[in-house]
C-alpha positions in Angstrom: -9.1 -23.1 31.2 -6.3 -20.7 32.2 -4.3 -21.5 29.1 -7.2 -20.9 26.9 -8.0 -17.5 28.5 -4.3 -16.6 28.2 -4.3 -17.5 24.5 -7.4 -15.4 23.8 -6.0 -12.4 25.6 -2.7 -12.6 23.7 -4.5 -12.9 20.4 -6.6 -9.8 21.3 -3.4 -7.9 22.1 -1.8 -8.8 18.8 -5.0 -7.7 16.8 -5.3 -4.4 18.7 -1.6 -3.6 18.1 -2.1 -4.1 14.4 -5.2 -1.9 14.4 -3.5 1.0 16.2 -0.2 0.8 14.2 0.6 3.9 12.3 0.0 3.9 8.6 1.5 6.2 5.9 -0.7 9.1 4.9 1.6 11.0 2.5 4.9 10.3 0.6 6.9 13.2 -0.8 10.2 13.5 -2.6 12.9 15.1 -0.5 16.3 15.0 -2.2 18.8 12.8 -4.0 22.3 11.7 -3.3 25.2 9.5 -4.3 27.2 7.1 -2.1 31.0 7.1 -2.0 30.9 4.1 -4.4 28.8 6.1 -6.9 25.4 4.5 -6.3 22.6 7.0 -6.7 19.5 7.1 -4.4 16.6 9.3 -3.7 15.1 10.2 -0.3 11.4 10.4 0.3 9.6 11.7 3.4 6.7 9.6 4.7 4.1 11.2 6.9 2.5 8.7 9.3 -1.0 8.7 10.8 0.4 9.1 14.3 2.0 12.5 13.2 5.5 11.3 12.9 7.7 11.7 9.8 10.1 8.9 8.5 12.4 8.6 5.6 12.6 5.9 2.9 15.2 5.6 0.2 14.7 4.6 -3.4 17.5 2.7 -5.1 18.0 1.3 -8.7 15.7 3.8 -10.4 13.0 3.3 -7.8 13.0 -0.5 -8.1 14.1 -1.0 -4.5 12.7 0.9 -1.5 14.4 0.9 1.9 13.6 2.3 5.3 15.9 5.0 6.4 18.2 7.6 4.9 20.8 6.2 2.5 20.2 2.7 4.0 19.8 -0.6 2.2 18.2 -2.3 5.3 14.6 -3.4 5.6 14.0 -3.1 1.8 11.0 -4.0 -0.4 10.3 -3.8 -4.1 7.2 -1.7 -3.4 7.1 1.9 -2.2 4.0 1.5 -0.1 5.4 -1.6 1.7 8.5 0.3 2.6 6.4 3.3 3.8 4.3 1.0 6.0 7.5 -0.6 7.4 8.8 2.9 8.2 5.7 4.0 10.0 5.5 0.7 11.9 9.0 1.1 13.4 
């Protein structure tokens, strides 16, 4: 009985964390840059529902979207997925 109650409570915590996670509300172009190797990228600012602002970076003519400024970490092929990942961090 104790294990079942524990499992139910843990499941409820996971669901509530997903419900209250920040989501992107606005994505705006900020600037562009070039790495020292010559790779071009664009920086976009993401406004999140919790009031914070994050940055995502577009690479390869906006085919690859990554969380952070001039970073190729935590990447996606979709702008919205990258924005959600930025707000969730």
